Structure formats: structure tokens, C-alpha cells
N, C-alpha and C positions, 0 to 999 in steps of 0.2 A: 452584672452579667458574669463576671469571673467567679464570684461566690456561688452563684446559681449552678454554674458548670461543675464546680468542686463538690457541691452538695449532691448533684446527680451522680457523679463519679463515686462519691462516698456511699451512696445507697446501693449502687450496683456492686461495689466491692463487698458490702455486707452480705448481699445475697450470694455472691460467688464464694465468699469465705464460709458461709453456712453450708453451701453445697459441698465444698471440699471436706469440711469437717464430717458431714454425714457420710460421704463416700468413704472417707478414711475409716470411720467407725464400722461401716459394713464390711469393708475389706479386712479389717482386723479380726472380725469374727470368722471370716473364711480362712484367713491365715492361721488362726489358732486351731481351727478344726483340722486343717491340713497337718499342722504340727502334731496334733494328738493322734491322728491316723498314722503318721510316719513313726511316731514313738511306739504305738501299739504294734505296728508291723515289725519294728526292730526288736521289740520285746518278745514277740512270738517266734522270731527267727532264732533268738538266743535260747529260748525255752521251748524247743520244738515239741516236746512231749506234753506241754500244757496248752489246752485250748481255753479260750474265753468266749464261749457261745452266748452267755447272757450278760456278762460284765461289759464287754466292748460296746455292743449297741446301746446299753443303758448309759454308759459314760458319754457316748457321742450325743445321744438325745438330751441328756442333762446339760452338757456343755452348749449345745445349740440353743436350748431354752434359756440358759443364763445369758448368753450373748444377745438373744432377742430382747430379753428384759432390759439389759443395759442399753441397747440401742434405742429402745422405746423411751427410756428415761432421758437419755442424752438428747434425742430428737425433741421431746417435749420441753426440756430445759432450754435448748438453743432457740426453739421457736418462741418460747415465752420471752426470752431475752431480746430477740429480734423485734418482737411486737412492742415490747416496752420501749426500746430505743426508738423505734419508728414513730411511736405516738407521743413522745416527749416533745415539748416546745423548745 
């Protein structure tokens, strides 16, 4: 009975751990995007005569795309690991 309870707690802990990792991964993309926007705002304040009408949106879109690709890779990797651990004897 004690081992069964520990096994259930272990399986629940794996799901919670996966959820926290995925949440942290998504938040890191948001934080990186915020830092990029703050850096560009600081740069445009220092260089008031220079505008970045094409460069800034392009950089933001490319950074968002890169974060999305990394998130998809990490999600797939963690899901595969979780399924492999769950199906082992």
C-alpha cells in the first residue's frame, strides 16, 4: 500500500514538473520579448533622430518565431520523455 501511494505521488509530481517546465518556457519567451522591446525603446531614446520602421517589427516577429520553435521543440521533447517514463515497466 505504501509503495502504491508513493507511485501515485511520483506520477502526479511528474505531471506537475512538466507543467511548470512548459509554463517557464512560455514565460521566458514573453520576458525575452519584453526585454527586446525595452532595449529598442532605450535605443530609440538615445538615437532620437533615427527611426526603425522596418527593422523593429521584423526583429520582434523573428524573435517571436524563434521562441515559438524552441517552445515546440521543448514541449515535444518533454512529452516524449514523459511518455517513455510512463510506459516503462
